[in-house]
Backbone bond lengths (Angstrom), bond angles and torsions (degrees), N, CA, C in turn:
res aa  C-N    CA-C-N  psi(-1)  N-CA   C-N-CA  omega(-1)  CA-C   N-CA-C  phi
1 X - - - 1.467 - - 1.468 113.29 -
2 X 1.386 119.25 -35.65 1.413 119.64 176.25 1.580 113.36 -62.70
3 X 1.311 116.80 -40.73 1.399 120.70 177.46 1.562 109.90 -60.39
4 X 1.256 115.58 -41.60 1.484 120.55 -178.88 1.641 108.07 -62.50
5 X 1.220 114.43 -44.51 1.546 119.46 -178.54 1.536 105.19 -64.02
6 X 1.291 119.46 -46.78 1.432 122.26 -176.86 1.543 109.91 -61.44
7 X 1.271 115.54 -48.03 1.534 117.34 178.75 1.598 107.91 -62.94
8 X 1.275 119.18 -33.98 1.462 117.98 -178.33 1.524 108.10 -65.12
9 X 1.384 118.97 -43.86 1.371 118.57 -175.50 1.494 113.61 -78.75
10 X 1.302 118.17 -20.08 1.459 120.24 171.28 1.523 112.51 -70.23
11 X 1.360 111.72 -39.58 1.449 117.06 178.03 1.495 113.98 -66.64
12 X 1.369 113.52 -39.74 1.521 120.59 178.11 1.598 107.68 -63.72
13 X 1.315 117.15 -43.90 1.482 122.39 -179.89 1.547 108.66 -58.59
14 X 1.309 114.75 -52.69 1.455 120.37 -175.86 1.552 111.31 -62.58
15 X 1.271 116.97 -36.02 1.480 123.76 -179.30 1.505 107.54 -70.95
16 X 1.337 120.98 -43.21 1.532 120.15 -178.27 1.491 106.05 -67.29
17 X 1.393 116.51 -43.14 1.521 118.10 -175.70 1.465 110.83 -62.15
18 X 1.400 118.78 -38.28 1.455 117.84 -179.91 1.466 112.91 -71.54
19 X 1.315 116.67 -32.87 1.405 122.20 177.96 1.647 110.22 -65.49
20 X 1.243 118.02 -40.42 1.446 128.58 174.57 1.424 111.63 -56.30
21 X 1.372 113.60 -51.08 1.455 121.10 -177.96 1.494 111.56 -64.33
22 X 1.355 117.25 -44.62 1.447 123.64 -177.89 1.552 108.56 -69.45
23 X 1.194 121.60 -42.39 1.448 126.46 -178.09 1.530 112.43 -72.57
24 X 1.373 114.83 -17.42 1.510 116.66 -177.59 1.448 114.89 -94.88
25 X 1.282 120.30 0.68 1.419 125.05 -179.89 1.489 110.28 -59.28
26 X 1.331 115.93 122.69 1.474 117.45 176.91 1.500 114.66 -96.16
27 X 1.381 115.04 2.42 1.383 119.72 175.47 1.481 115.29 -87.48
28 X 1.343 112.28 76.84 1.585 122.09 -174.87 1.524 104.69 -109.59
29 X 1.370 114.48 170.94 1.386 120.69 175.55 1.544 111.26 -72.58
30 X 1.296 114.54 -36.48 1.545 122.48 176.37 1.502 109.77 -58.25
31 X 1.398 114.99 -49.55 1.473 116.64 -177.82 1.516 111.08 -69.88
32 X 1.329 116.93 -39.57 1.468 118.66 177.95 1.551 110.98 -57.94
33 X 1.346 116.65 -40.07 1.515 122.63 -179.47 1.506 111.89 -67.14
34 X 1.290 118.76 -16.40 1.513 126.51 177.57 1.500 109.73 -73.29
35 X 1.357 119.39 -27.90 1.399 125.36 -174.22 1.531 110.51 -69.60
36 X 1.276 115.20 132.52 1.485 122.13 178.19 1.535 114.06 -129.06
37 X 1.306 116.90 145.40 1.494 122.00 177.10 1.611 104.69 -51.68
38 X 1.312 114.61 141.96 1.468 117.47 174.51 1.580 113.96 98.77
39 X 1.454 113.95 -18.73 1.420 115.52 -177.09 1.553 110.41 -64.28
40 X 1.343 113.98 152.57 1.468 119.72 178.03 1.541 110.33 -89.72
41 X 1.275 116.65 156.49 1.481 118.80 -175.39 1.699 111.68 -52.60
42 X 1.285 112.60 -41.69 1.545 115.97 178.29 1.455 110.85 -58.98
43 X 1.370 119.85 -40.98 1.491 119.16 179.69 1.488 109.06 -65.99
44 X 1.304 119.39 -41.13 1.492 119.57 178.09 1.529 110.25 -64.11
45 X 1.248 119.16 -42.67 1.517 122.55 -178.12 1.492 107.01 -60.87
46 X 1.336 119.40 -38.53 1.387 125.78 -178.20 1.548 112.41 -61.38
47 X 1.292 115.03 -32.23 1.470 122.23 178.78 1.508 110.95 -88.33
48 X 1.290 119.99 -54.60 1.480 121.14 -171.90 1.540 115.11 -101.55
49 X 1.354 118.78 -4.51 1.494 122.04 179.55 1.391 107.90 84.35
50 X 1.300 115.30 -168.71 1.469 124.38 175.16 1.525 115.68 -68.95
51 X 1.325 120.33 134.91 1.366 120.57 -178.26 1.564 112.18 -71.13
52 X 1.327 117.63 161.54 1.434 120.27 175.19 1.593 110.63 -73.99
53 X 1.266 114.52 -29.78 1.506 118.72 177.00 1.451 108.59 -146.90
54 X 1.344 114.05 144.99 1.489 125.74 174.90 1.457 112.15 -128.41
55 X 1.363 117.89 127.86 1.456 118.20 171.03 1.516 108.08 -129.62
56 X 1.305 115.08 144.68 1.509 122.56 -175.41 1.437 112.73 -134.96
57 X 1.324 119.02 146.06 1.444 125.42 173.25 1.475 110.83 -144.06
58 X 1.331 114.51 160.05 1.443 118.65 179.05 1.493 106.91 -140.27
59 X 1.262 119.63 113.52 1.500 122.39 -177.41 1.433 109.30 -133.09
60 X 1.359 116.27 120.97 1.506 126.65 -178.63 1.537 111.60 56.76
61 X 1.291 116.67 32.37 1.444 120.57 178.59 1.440 115.82 85.80
62 X 1.377 117.54 7.60 1.538 124.21 -179.73 1.580 105.61 -105.35
63 X 1.333 116.42 110.72 1.350 121.21 -179.87 1.550 111.31 -86.81
64 X 1.351 117.06 125.04 1.444 119.98 176.75 1.477 108.95 -121.71
65 X 1.381 112.61 140.87 1.410 120.49 -179.25 1.555 106.04 -132.07
66 X 1.353 120.68 131.59 1.421 129.11 174.80 1.542 110.24 -110.09
67 X 1.259 122.96 123.70 1.402 121.53 179.18 1.653 107.98 -123.27
68 X 1.293 112.40 136.09 1.450 120.58 179.77 1.466 110.17 -117.32
69 X 1.338 112.42 130.32 1.528 117.03 174.70 1.518 105.65 -117.79
70 X 1.350 115.75 132.63 1.457 121.50 173.91 1.483 111.05 -129.55
71 X 1.296 115.41 138.28 1.505 121.47 177.96 1.509 111.01 -165.65
72 X 1.356 110.34 111.56 1.494 120.13 168.07 1.399 112.59 50.04
73 X 1.369 123.24 61.74 1.391 130.58 176.61 1.472 119.76 78.81
74 X 1.281 115.59 6.05 1.499 123.78 175.26 1.457 112.44 -122.47
75 X 1.324 116.92 155.92 1.506 115.37 172.39 1.572 104.96 -154.67
76 X 1.386 110.33 163.76 1.443 122.26 -178.41 1.522 108.00 -142.45
77 X 1.385 113.33 133.37 1.438 121.30 178.12 1.518 105.87 -115.58
78 X 1.355 115.34 127.80 1.446 122.83 -178.74 1.456 107.11 -120.26
79 X 1.300 120.50 145.41 1.453 127.30 172.92 1.445 111.49 -128.75
80 X 1.343 115.33 130.89 1.522 126.47 178.15 1.463 106.39 -114.09
81 X 1.376 119.10 132.58 1.439 122.12 165.64 1.480 108.62 -117.44
82 X 1.370 117.99 126.62 1.445 124.29 -174.71 1.566 111.98 50.28
83 X 1.357 120.10 46.73 1.405 129.50 -179.71 1.520 112.94 60.19
84 X 1.336 118.53 34.29 1.441 119.58 -178.89 1.602 101.83 -132.98
85 X 1.316 118.52 129.28 1.506 123.42 176.86 1.474 112.24 -67.35
86 X 1.323 115.34 119.69 1.422 119.13 -175.67 1.528 115.50 -117.49
87 X 1.350 115.95 -17.46 1.467 120.54 -178.73 1.533 111.50 -150.81
88 X 1.335 117.35 138.11 1.456 122.26 -179.32 1.496 107.50 -138.02
89 X 1.265 121.57 127.70 1.406 127.22 176.94 1.471 110.31 -136.78
90 X 1.361 115.44 137.22 1.424 119.39 -179.43 1.601 109.98 -124.41
91 X 1.225 118.97 155.59 1.443 124.15 178.31 1.488 113.65 -152.53
92 X 1.268 116.73 152.05 1.498 119.12 -177.96 1.492 109.62 102.89
93 X 1.343 114.43 -166.71 1.444 121.31 -175.17 1.506 112.49 -92.13
94 X 1.237 114.84 92.96 1.548 123.99 175.74 1.474 114.08 -85.72
């Protein structure tokens, strides 16, 4: 009986955790549509949260950042040049 109770509570805990993760995704169509060219990285981070991946380079004084967001079958690729959002692409089921 104790094993059955333990398994029940483990299952409940995992289910609630999964629901919280799924429900907390900030990569939504509505949030993506709030992004506008010229936004600063901090403004984008306030809307979408931290990216799944960040790449940066600096060539001849031009700073480029590429951010990738991935969440449950959808993704977004954002490009900043000199800390200004210049390109936004989304794919998957938004």
